[in-house]
ROVO-365285 format. One record per residue (C-alpha): x, y, z. Coordinates in nm, 3 decimals, padded with zeros to 5 digits. Each point is the difference from the previous one (the first is absolute). Layout:
# residues N
+---------+---------+---------+
:       x :       y :       z :
+---------+---------+---------+
:       X :       Y :       Z :
...
+---------+---------+---------+
This chain:
# residues 253
+---------+---------+---------+
:       x :       y :       z :
+---------+---------+---------+
: -00.013 : -00.021 :  00.001 :
:  00.140 :  00.367 : -00.079 :
: -00.110 :  00.164 :  00.293 :
: -00.143 : -00.048 :  00.341 :
: -00.228 :  00.321 :  00.026 :
: -00.241 :  00.031 :  00.292 :
: -00.360 : -00.141 : -00.062 :
: -00.258 :  00.185 :  00.216 :
: -00.305 : -00.201 :  00.144 :
: -00.311 :  00.187 :  00.013 :
: -00.247 : -00.189 :  00.251 :
: -00.313 :  00.151 :  00.137 :
: -00.126 : -00.192 :  00.323 :
: -00.356 :  00.029 :  00.187 :
: -00.100 : -00.215 :  00.243 :
:  00.262 : -00.293 : -00.146 :
:  00.066 : -00.187 :  00.284 :
: -00.076 : -00.316 : -00.115 :
:  00.247 :  00.031 : -00.311 :
:  00.243 :  00.260 :  00.021 :
:  00.237 : -00.223 :  00.145 :
:  00.008 : -00.239 : -00.251 :
:  00.027 :  00.245 : -00.255 :
:  00.310 :  00.165 :  00.173 :
:  00.151 : -00.317 :  00.019 :
: -00.035 : -00.042 : -00.400 :
:  00.202 :  00.295 : -00.040 :
:  00.285 : -00.075 :  00.250 :
:  00.001 : -00.332 : -00.221 :
:  00.076 :  00.147 : -00.306 :
:  00.347 : -00.089 : -00.171 :
:  00.025 :  00.353 : -00.080 :
:  00.149 :  00.198 :  00.291 :
:  00.041 :  00.374 : -00.079 :
: -00.403 :  00.136 :  00.095 :
: -00.188 :  00.175 :  00.231 :
: -00.345 : -00.074 :  00.124 :
: -00.228 :  00.266 :  00.032 :
: -00.322 : -00.062 :  00.203 :
: -00.254 :  00.298 :  00.041 :
: -00.235 : -00.110 :  00.287 :
: -00.383 :  00.145 : -00.050 :
: -00.081 :  00.036 :  00.343 :
: -00.029 : -00.358 :  00.079 :
: -00.164 : -00.133 :  00.328 :
:  00.084 : -00.368 : -00.005 :
:  00.342 :  00.009 :  00.103 :
:  00.177 : -00.005 : -00.338 :
:  00.203 :  00.280 :  00.079 :
:  00.163 : -00.168 :  00.315 :
:  00.108 : -00.311 : -00.250 :
:  00.151 :  00.260 : -00.228 :
:  00.214 :  00.164 :  00.268 :
:  00.117 : -00.366 :  00.082 :
:  00.093 : -00.070 : -00.325 :
:  00.169 :  00.387 : -00.040 :
:  00.221 : -00.104 :  00.315 :
:  00.106 : -00.319 : -00.184 :
:  00.112 :  00.138 : -00.292 :
:  00.059 :  00.385 : -00.082 :
: -00.077 : -00.025 : -00.375 :
: -00.419 : -00.014 :  00.131 :
: -00.154 :  00.355 :  00.090 :
: -00.327 :  00.088 :  00.139 :
: -00.155 :  00.353 : -00.078 :
: -00.326 : -00.007 :  00.219 :
: -00.282 :  00.227 : -00.142 :
: -00.123 :  00.256 :  00.207 :
: -00.408 : -00.095 : -00.118 :
: -00.134 : -00.246 : -00.205 :
:  00.028 :  00.093 : -00.380 :
: -00.062 : -00.295 : -00.198 :
:  00.283 : -00.220 : -00.221 :
:  00.065 :  00.263 : -00.254 :
:  00.146 :  00.234 :  00.291 :
:  00.185 : -00.236 :  00.166 :
:  00.141 : -00.129 : -00.323 :
:  00.065 :  00.366 : -00.101 :
:  00.168 :  00.059 :  00.319 :
:  00.246 : -00.292 : -00.027 :
:  00.099 :  00.109 : -00.345 :
:  00.088 :  00.334 :  00.121 :
:  00.259 : -00.134 :  00.253 :
:  00.141 : -00.239 : -00.260 :
:  00.382 :  00.024 : -00.075 :
: -00.022 : -00.240 : -00.255 :
:  00.092 : -00.044 : -00.382 :
: -00.266 : -00.219 : -00.027 :
: -00.376 : -00.060 :  00.149 :
: -00.135 : -00.297 :  00.092 :
: -00.365 : -00.076 :  00.134 :
: -00.094 : -00.240 :  00.253 :
: -00.343 : -00.001 :  00.184 :
: -00.005 : -00.085 :  00.400 :
: -00.181 : -00.346 : -00.049 :
:  00.215 : -00.114 : -00.397 :
:  00.323 : -00.188 : -00.012 :
:  00.310 : -00.003 : -00.205 :
:  00.186 : -00.297 : -00.112 :
:  00.389 :  00.046 :  00.138 :
:  00.103 :  00.035 : -00.331 :
: -00.216 :  00.312 : -00.120 :
:  00.182 :  00.261 :  00.035 :
:  00.341 : -00.148 : -00.141 :
: -00.188 : -00.122 : -00.311 :
: -00.208 :  00.274 : -00.077 :
:  00.303 :  00.259 :  00.023 :
:  00.217 : -00.212 : -00.211 :
: -00.262 : -00.028 : -00.238 :
: -00.040 :  00.375 : -00.016 :
:  00.344 :  00.104 : -00.011 :
:  00.084 : -00.284 : -00.292 :
: -00.284 :  00.160 : -00.203 :
:  00.013 :  00.367 :  00.107 :
: -00.349 :  00.033 :  00.136 :
: -00.180 :  00.247 :  00.196 :
: -00.305 : -00.176 :  00.116 :
: -00.065 : -00.359 :  00.034 :
: -00.224 : -00.260 :  00.156 :
:  00.010 : -00.397 :  00.044 :
: -00.259 : -00.269 :  00.028 :
: -00.126 : -00.106 :  00.303 :
: -00.195 : -00.264 :  00.211 :
: -00.353 :  00.011 :  00.204 :
:  00.023 : -00.127 :  00.323 :
: -00.299 : -00.026 :  00.271 :
: -00.048 :  00.187 :  00.318 :
:  00.209 : -00.275 :  00.194 :
:  00.291 :  00.045 : -00.265 :
: -00.117 : -00.339 : -00.139 :
:  00.077 :  00.020 : -00.420 :
: -00.310 :  00.035 : -00.214 :
:  00.190 : -00.163 : -00.257 :
: -00.057 :  00.292 : -00.220 :
:  00.284 :  00.166 : -00.179 :
: -00.073 :  00.331 : -00.189 :
:  00.175 :  00.033 : -00.254 :
:  00.159 :  00.301 : -00.185 :
:  00.013 :  00.165 : -00.346 :
:  00.393 :  00.091 : -00.071 :
: -00.100 :  00.353 : -00.026 :
: -00.307 :  00.266 :  00.021 :
: -00.035 :  00.358 : -00.159 :
: -00.240 :  00.227 :  00.125 :
: -00.274 : -00.079 : -00.218 :
:  00.082 : -00.397 :  00.062 :
: -00.013 :  00.026 :  00.378 :
: -00.314 :  00.209 : -00.013 :
: -00.155 : -00.287 : -00.140 :
:  00.174 : -00.233 :  00.161 :
:  00.117 :  00.119 :  00.397 :
:  00.169 : -00.337 :  00.051 :
:  00.272 :  00.144 :  00.214 :
: -00.002 : -00.129 :  00.382 :
:  00.106 :  00.286 :  00.224 :
:  00.260 : -00.242 :  00.198 :
:  00.188 : -00.069 : -00.324 :
:  00.054 :  00.315 : -00.144 :
:  00.321 :  00.189 :  00.027 :
:  00.097 :  00.342 : -00.148 :
:  00.318 :  00.205 : -00.050 :
: -00.073 :  00.315 :  00.133 :
:  00.287 :  00.156 : -00.148 :
: -00.143 : -00.025 : -00.353 :
: -00.343 :  00.057 :  00.077 :
:  00.042 :  00.276 :  00.248 :
: -00.233 :  00.025 :  00.322 :
: -00.285 : -00.176 : -00.013 :
: -00.299 :  00.034 :  00.227 :
: -00.354 : -00.246 :  00.045 :
: -00.288 :  00.179 : -00.023 :
: -00.206 :  00.018 :  00.291 :
: -00.286 : -00.207 : -00.081 :
: -00.175 : -00.257 :  00.223 :
:  00.097 : -00.318 : -00.229 :
:  00.215 : -00.037 : -00.329 :
:  00.288 :  00.240 :  00.080 :
:  00.284 : -00.208 : -00.135 :
: -00.263 : -00.019 : -00.331 :
: -00.001 :  00.381 : -00.018 :
:  00.378 :  00.007 :  00.073 :
:  00.174 : -00.265 : -00.266 :
: -00.269 :  00.208 : -00.224 :
:  00.196 :  00.340 :  00.069 :
:  00.302 : -00.176 : -00.069 :
: -00.070 : -00.177 : -00.313 :
: -00.198 :  00.350 : -00.141 :
:  00.346 :  00.156 :  00.034 :
:  00.102 : -00.227 : -00.290 :
:  00.183 : -00.314 :  00.203 :
: -00.101 : -00.340 : -00.082 :
: -00.049 : -00.219 :  00.262 :
:  00.234 : -00.341 : -00.036 :
: -00.106 : -00.336 :  00.174 :
:  00.216 : -00.287 :  00.129 :
: -00.245 : -00.302 :  00.008 :
:  00.090 : -00.194 :  00.273 :
: -00.158 : -00.031 :  00.305 :
:  00.163 :  00.212 :  00.275 :
: -00.271 :  00.085 :  00.233 :
: -00.320 : -00.116 :  00.183 :
: -00.295 :  00.181 :  00.016 :
: -00.223 : -00.069 :  00.347 :
: -00.372 :  00.008 : -00.076 :
: -00.160 :  00.143 :  00.290 :
: -00.394 : -00.040 :  00.009 :
: -00.169 :  00.317 :  00.071 :
:  00.297 :  00.207 : -00.155 :
: -00.065 :  00.298 : -00.203 :
:  00.223 : -00.182 : -00.277 :
: -00.185 : -00.312 :  00.047 :
: -00.326 :  00.138 : -00.117 :
:  00.009 : -00.018 : -00.402 :
: -00.325 :  00.235 : -00.042 :
:  00.166 :  00.289 :  00.236 :
:  00.311 : -00.075 : -00.242 :
: -00.187 :  00.050 : -00.308 :
: -00.182 :  00.294 :  00.107 :
:  00.350 :  00.160 :  00.139 :
:  00.173 : -00.053 : -00.376 :
: -00.300 :  00.175 : -00.121 :
:  00.094 :  00.280 :  00.213 :
:  00.347 :  00.013 : -00.077 :
: -00.102 : -00.007 : -00.395 :
: -00.246 :  00.283 :  00.030 :
:  00.165 :  00.206 :  00.289 :
:  00.364 : -00.024 :  00.037 :
:  00.080 : -00.070 : -00.397 :
: -00.304 :  00.217 : -00.125 :
: -00.092 : -00.238 : -00.236 :
: -00.335 :  00.052 : -00.185 :
: -00.310 : -00.248 :  00.047 :
:  00.050 : -00.171 : -00.314 :
:  00.391 : -00.045 :  00.004 :
: -00.054 : -00.097 :  00.388 :
: -00.257 : -00.285 : -00.040 :
:  00.237 : -00.130 : -00.323 :
:  00.294 : -00.030 :  00.251 :
: -00.258 : -00.100 :  00.263 :
: -00.120 : -00.340 : -00.233 :
:  00.341 : -00.079 : -00.045 :
:  00.093 :  00.029 :  00.360 :
: -00.316 : -00.247 :  00.049 :
:  00.092 : -00.263 : -00.215 :
:  00.374 :  00.043 :  00.142 :
: -00.106 : -00.052 :  00.331 :
: -00.234 : -00.329 : -00.093 :
:  00.367 : -00.160 : -00.148 :
:  00.171 :  00.117 :  00.281 :
: -00.184 : -00.166 :  00.259 :
: -00.225 : -00.253 : -00.152 :
:  00.152 : -00.094 : -00.331 :
:  00.382 : -00.024 :  00.041 :
+---------+---------+---------+
C-alpha cells in the first residue's frame, strides 16, 4: 500500500447499549490500524455512553462526543464529521459490524484505482447477529442518475476521500440522510465505485426506522422532490426504478 492515511469512522449512537460494544470490537479488530472512531452520542439514557467511555480508556483511537440535546442521526453524524481528522471518512452505525479486513481491502481498492467514493457488498443479520444468508451484491459503479434509480449503497460500507470531495455534510432529515449525501457528492460529477466483496454486516432491528419499507419509500420521494428539487414526472420515473430495484434487492437476488 502506497500510504497509510488516517481513516475517520463516523458513528452516531442513541440507546445502543445492546449493540455498541460489538460494533466497537469489529473496528478494533481491523487489520488496518490507522483509524479514529468518532462516536457522537445523541443523549442516550441506557448506559451507551458508559460503555463507550470504558472502551476509550482501553484504546485512545476511540473518541466520544456527547450532544447536549437530542437532535437525530444527521446531527450526530455531522458532529462526528466536523471533528474528523482523516483523509478518508468511513461510516458505521452503532448496531452494524465490519469484517476484520474491511478497511484494508477497501482502502487498497481506492488507492489502486484512484477512487474518491467507494462502497462494498454487505450481508444481512437478524437482531441477535445471526446471518440471514442474504448478501446484497453491488454494481461496479454508480453515477448521479444511476443512483437516483438505484440507491443501493449501504451507509455501513461507504468510504469517501474528503480531500477530493471537499467538506461534506448530511442534510438534517429524519431518514435517508445518507442517500441525500451520496447524491450531493455524485451531483458534483464524481462516480461511486463498488468493491463487490461482502465486508460488512447490517443488523435488521425490528421497529427501527430503516426496517419500515413504506417509510423509506416516502422519504426517498421527499429526497427527490425537496432535496434534489426534481419535478413530479422525473421524480415518479426515478421512483419507479427505485421500487423495482428494491424488490430485486430484497426478494429476487
